[in-house]
C-alpha positions as CSV (number, residue, x, y, z in Angstrom):
1,M,-104.4,-50.4,56.7
2,K,-107.5,-51.3,54.8
3,L,-107.9,-49.8,51.3
4,G,-110.3,-46.8,51.4
5,A,-110.8,-47.0,55.2
6,P,-108.7,-44.9,57.6
7,T,-108.4,-47.7,60.2
8,A,-105.4,-49.9,61.0
9,H,-104.7,-53.0,63.0
10,T,-102.1,-52.8,65.8
11,G,-100.0,-55.6,67.1
12,V,-97.4,-55.2,69.8
13,A,-95.4,-57.7,71.8
14,V,-92.9,-56.8,74.6
15,F,-90.3,-59.4,75.6
16,A,-87.6,-59.6,78.3
17,S,-84.2,-61.1,77.7
18,P,-81.6,-62.3,80.2
19,A,-79.5,-59.5,81.7
20,T,-76.4,-61.3,80.5
21,G,-77.3,-60.8,76.8
22,A,-75.7,-58.1,74.7
23,R,-77.7,-55.2,73.4
24,G,-78.8,-55.1,69.8
25,F,-79.1,-58.3,67.8
26,L,-79.9,-61.4,69.7
27,S,-78.7,-64.9,68.9
28,P,-81.3,-67.3,67.7
29,D,-81.0,-69.4,70.9
30,T,-81.6,-66.5,73.3
31,Q,-84.5,-67.3,75.6
32,L,-87.2,-64.5,75.7
33,T,-90.0,-64.1,78.1
34,L,-93.3,-62.6,76.8
35,L,-94.3,-59.8,79.2
36,A,-97.1,-58.1,77.3
37,Y,-99.1,-58.5,74.0
38,A,-101.7,-56.3,72.5
39,S,-103.6,-56.7,69.2
40,H,-106.6,-54.6,68.2
41,R,-107.9,-52.0,65.8
42,Q,-106.2,-48.6,66.3
43,R,-108.3,-46.1,68.1
44,R,-106.7,-43.2,66.2
45,V,-107.6,-42.4,62.6
46,T,-104.5,-42.7,60.4
47,H,-104.4,-41.8,56.7
48,S,-101.3,-43.7,55.7
49,S,-99.7,-47.0,56.6
50,F,-96.6,-45.1,57.7
51,A,-98.6,-43.2,60.3
52,A,-100.2,-46.4,61.5
53,E,-96.7,-48.0,61.9
54,V,-95.5,-44.9,63.9
55,Y,-98.5,-45.0,66.3
56,T,-98.0,-48.8,66.7
57,M,-94.3,-48.3,67.6
58,L,-95.2,-45.5,70.0
59,K,-97.7,-47.9,71.8
60,G,-95.1,-50.6,72.0
61,V,-92.5,-48.2,73.4
62,L,-94.9,-46.9,76.0
63,M,-95.8,-50.5,77.1
64,A,-92.1,-51.3,77.4
65,L,-91.3,-48.2,79.4
66,E,-94.2,-48.9,81.8
67,L,-93.0,-52.5,82.3
68,A,-89.4,-51.4,82.8
69,S,-90.4,-48.7,85.3
70,T,-92.5,-51.2,87.3
71,Q,-89.6,-53.7,87.3
72,A,-87.1,-51.1,88.4
73,H,-89.4,-49.9,91.2
74,V,-90.0,-53.4,92.5
75,F,-86.4,-54.8,92.2
76,A,-84.3,-51.7,92.6
77,G,-86.6,-49.4,94.6
78,D,-86.0,-46.7,92.0
79,A,-88.5,-46.3,89.1
80,H,-85.9,-44.3,87.2
81,A,-83.3,-47.0,87.1
82,L,-84.7,-48.5,83.9
83,A,-83.3,-51.5,82.1
84,S,-82.1,-50.9,78.5
85,I,-84.9,-51.1,75.9
86,D,-84.4,-52.1,72.2
87,V,-87.2,-51.5,69.7
88,D,-87.6,-53.6,66.5
89,T,-89.8,-53.0,63.5
90,D,-90.5,-54.8,60.4
91,N,-91.2,-51.6,58.4
92,L,-88.0,-50.5,56.5
93,S,-89.3,-47.0,55.7
94,L,-90.1,-46.4,59.4
95,Y,-86.6,-47.6,60.4
96,N,-84.9,-45.4,57.7
97,T,-86.9,-42.3,58.8
98,L,-86.1,-42.7,62.5
99,D,-82.5,-43.5,61.6
100,A,-82.1,-40.3,59.5
101,A,-81.8,-36.8,60.9
102,G,-84.8,-35.5,58.9
103,I,-88.4,-34.4,59.8
104,V,-91.1,-36.9,59.8
105,Q,-94.1,-36.1,57.5
106,P,-97.0,-35.6,58.0
107,K,-96.8,-33.2,60.9
108,E,-99.3,-35.1,63.0
109,V,-96.8,-38.0,63.2
């Protein structure tokens, strides 16, 4: 977020890994395929960097779900047979908040 301006920049990348890989942490030599990338100014006004991170993660999850649904429909014939999706963030406070069983503040988030 820019200081004094309620705008934020969003950057999201969606990758695919081989089906043989284990969920969770990937080894450094795991080959990833870039499926989608987006980088732009957020269209929603956010008043904190935490809210901006939440909206960015939501955009990334939506992109990943759309791609997984399309892949399942094409290869399995069933759009509901989704592959597993792992979400990573570089924001420790966002991770801790989602990992806890508390309520996210502010209420708009």
